C-alpha positions in Angstrom: -1.7 -17.1 10.4 0.6 -14.9 12.6 3.5 -17.1 13.7 5.9 -14.6 15.3 5.8 -15.3 19.0 6.7 -13.3 22.1 7.4 -15.4 25.2 7.0 -14.0 28.7 10.4 -13.7 30.4 9.8 -11.7 33.5 10.2 -8.0 32.7 10.9 -8.8 29.1 9.4 -10.6 26.1 11.6 -12.8 23.9 10.5 -12.4 20.3 11.2 -15.0 17.7 9.9 -15.1 14.1 9.8 -12.8 11.1 7.9 -10.0 9.5 7.7 -9.4 5.7 6.9 -6.4 3.5 8.2 -3.9 6.1 8.5 -0.5 4.3 11.8 1.2 4.8 13.0 -1.2 7.5 16.6 -0.8 6.3 16.5 2.8 7.4 14.3 2.5 10.5 15.4 3.0 14.1 12.3 1.4 15.6 9.7 -1.1 14.5 6.2 -1.9 15.6 5.4 -5.5 15.4 2.4 -7.8 16.0 3.4 -10.9 18.0 1.4 -13.8 19.3 1.5 -13.9 23.1 -1.2 -16.5 23.6 -1.3 -19.3 21.0 -4.2 -21.1 22.6 -7.0 -18.6 21.8 -8.8 -17.9 18.5 -6.9 -16.3 15.7 -7.6 -12.6 16.3 -7.1 -12.9 20.0 -3.8 -13.5 21.7 -2.0 -11.0 19.6 0.0 -8.2 21.2 1.5 -5.0 19.8 5.2 -4.3 20.6 7.5 -1.3 19.7 11.2 -1.9 19.9 14.5 -0.6 18.5 16.1 -2.2 15.4 19.8 -1.9 16.4 19.9 -4.7 18.9 21.1 -8.3 18.9 18.8 -10.8 17.1 17.3 -8.3 14.6 18.2 -8.9 10.9 16.9 -6.9 8.0 17.0 -8.0 4.3 15.7 -5.7 1.6 13.5 -7.4 -1.1 14.4 -6.6 -4.7 11.1 -6.1 -6.5 10.4 -6.7 -10.2 10.3 -2.9 -10.6 14.0 -2.7 -9.7 13.4 -1.1 -6.3 13.7 -2.4 -2.7 11.2 -0.3 -0.6 10.1 -3.4 1.3 12.1 -5.7 3.6 11.9 -8.9 5.5 12.8 -8.7 9.2 14.0 -11.7 11.2 13.9 -11.8 15.0 16.0 -14.3 16.8 15.3 -14.3 20.5 15.0 -10.5 20.7 14.6 -9.1 24.2 11.8 -6.5 24.4 11.0 -4.8 27.7 7.4 -5.1 28.7 7.3 -1.3 29.0 7.3 -1.3 25.2 4.0 -3.1 25.0 1.4 -0.8 23.3 -2.1 -1.2 24.7 -3.0 -4.3 26.5 -1.5 -7.8 26.2 -3.4 -10.0 23.8 -5.4 -7.0 22.5 -3.0 -5.8 19.8 -5.2 -6.6 16.8 -7.6 -3.7 17.8 -4.6 -1.3 17.5 -3.5 -2.9 14.2 -6.9 -2.5 12.6 -6.9 1.2 13.4 -3.4 1.6 12.0 -4.4 -0.2 8.9 -7.2 2.3 8.4 -4.7 5.2 8.6 -2.4 3.3 6.1 -5.3 2.7 3.7 -6.2 6.4 4.0 -2.7 7.4 3.1 -2.5 5.0 0.1 -5.9 6.2 -1.2 -4.9 9.9 -0.9 -7.5 10.7 1.7 -4.8 12.4 3.8 -4.4 15.1 1.1 -3.6 15.5 -2.6 -1.0 13.1 -3.9 1.5 13.9 -6.6 0.9 11.9 -9.8 3.8 9.7 -10.9 5.3 11.1 -14.1 4.9 14.6 -15.5 2.7 14.2 -18.6 -1.1 13.8 -18.4 -2.9 10.9 -20.1 -4.3 13.2 -22.9 -0.8 14.5 -23.6 0.7 11.0 -23.6 -2.1 9.9 -26.0 -1.4 12.8 -28.4 2.3 12.0 -28.4 2.1 8.3 -28.9 -1.2 7.6 -30.5 -1.3 10.8 -32.6 -3.4 14.0 -32.7 -5.8 15.5 -35.2 -6.9 19.1 -34.7 -5.7 19.0 -31.1 -7.7 15.8 -30.3 -6.5 12.3 -29.7 -6.6 10.8 -33.2 -7.7 7.2 -32.4 -11.3 7.1 -31.2 -10.8 4.0 -28.9 -7.8 5.6 -27.2 -9.8 8.8 -26.8 -12.6 6.9 -25.2 -10.3 5.1 -22.8 -8.5 8.2 -21.8 -11.8 10.1 -21.3 -13.2 7.4 -19.2 -10.2 7.2 -16.9 -9.9 11.0 -16.6 -13.6 11.3 -15.7 -13.3 8.5 -13.1 -10.1 10.1 -11.7 -11.7 13.5 -11.3 -14.9 12.1 -9.8 -12.8 10.1 -7.3 -10.8 13.3 -6.4 -14.1 15.1 -5.7 -15.3 12.2 -3.6 -12.1 12.2 -1.6 -12.4 16.0 -1.0 -16.0 15.6 0.2 -15.0 12.8 2.5 -12.1 14.8 4.0 -14.4 17.7 4.6 -17.1 15.5 6.2 -14.4 13.8 8.4 -13.1 17.1 9.6 -9.7 15.6 10.5 -11.2 12.8 12.6 -10.1 9.2 12.8 -10.6 7.2 9.6 -13.4 4.6 9.5 -13.9 1.4 7.6 -14.9 3.5 4.6 -11.2 3.9 4.0 -11.3 0.4 2.5 -13.5 1.8 -0.3 -11.0 4.6 -1.1 -8.0 2.3 -0.9 -9.5 -0.3 -3.2 -10.6 2.2 -5.8 -7.3 4.3 -5.7 -5.1 1.2 -6.2 -7.3 -0.2 -9.0 -7.5 3.2 -10.7 -3.7 3.6 -10.5 -3.2 0.2 -12.0 -5.6 1.0 -14.9 -3.8 4.2 -15.6 -0.4 2.5 -15.7 -1.8 -0.2 -18.1 -3.4 2.4 -20.4 -0.1 4.4 -20.4 1.9 1.3 -21.6 -0.8 0.4 -24.1 -0.5 3.8 -25.7 3.3 3.8 -25.7 3.3 0.4 -27.4 6.8 -1.2 -27.6 8.3 2.1 -26.2 6.4 1.3 -22.9 8.5 -1.8 -22.4 11.8 -0.1 -22.0 14.2 -0.8 -19.1 17.5 0.7 -20.1 19.3 2.1 -23.1 19.2 5.2 -25.3 16.3 3.9 -27.4 13.9 4.8 -24.6 13.1 8.2 -23.1 13.4 8.6 -19.3 9.6 8.8 -19.0 9.2 5.6 -21.0 11.6 3.7 -18.6 9.7 5.3 -15.7 6.4 4.1 -17.1 7.6 0.5 -17.2 8.7 0.7 -13.6 5.5 2.4 -12.5 3.4 -0.3 -14.2 5.3 -3.0 -12.4 5.3 -1.2 -9.1 1.5 -0.5 -9.4 0.7 -4.2 -8.9 1.9 -3.9 -5.3 -0.6 -1.2 -4.5 -3.4 -3.7 -4.8 -1.6 -5.8 -2.1 -0.1 -3.2 0.3 -2.4 -2.3 3.2 -4.5 -5.3 2.5 -5.3 -6.8 -0.9 -8.2 -5.6 -3.1 -10.0 -8.8 -2.2 -9.6 -8.1 1.6 -10.9 -4.6 1.0 -14.0 -5.9 -0.7 -14.7 -8.2 2.2 -14.4 -5.4 4.6 -16.7 -3.2 2.6 -19.2 -6.0 2.4 -19.1 -6.7 6.1 -18.3 -3.4 7.9 -19.8 -0.8 5.5 -22.7 -2.5 3.8 -23.5 -4.8 6.7 -23.9 -7.9 4.5 -23.9 -11.3 6.2 -20.7 -13.4 6.4 
């Protein structure tokens, strides 16, 4: 469905179109961009990979305000932007191969395969449960909450061990299609954690502003809203499942 085009103009390409969900574009000096250089061939062919500066005529950046109150993503517009052919990365019409490899690195980063990631918020799930659900002899008082927290904690620790094993086996090499498995599970696990946190906080987990809510409660609301985007960034969860089925398990199309 790529519509942004780069038209051959001698020593330059003229790029016209747009790119959405570009992280940090309002701060970036350069951008890499997939463009369609041959509209007559099948969808994954005819795509080229360009790298060009942002501070030039024809480039407009508009941050997108998310429901979480942040604007980490942007929409970029290109109006007849001149890009020297020396800024072509790889071969013309073969940019999708490069993009797929970059996506594997992005998914590796999102999943935490690149190394341990800091957990949003300071309190652990068991501590949050004791504070908001209640504690009895040091244990989470409500048995259902205790079961949900235990299940999520066990899944999180098992996932961390699997990540560690994968990093050791990989030995710093280039990520493979298996990154889709880690990206899918990491984003879904993060979403479940945020939903359980809000569930335990009750109405205090729906705070946005005001003195009636603690800072961590207002943070939890934003983390929950922002967590939905993790199942989309780097390829949706549905896309990851398709990749796992085709590239990892070798299932038929």
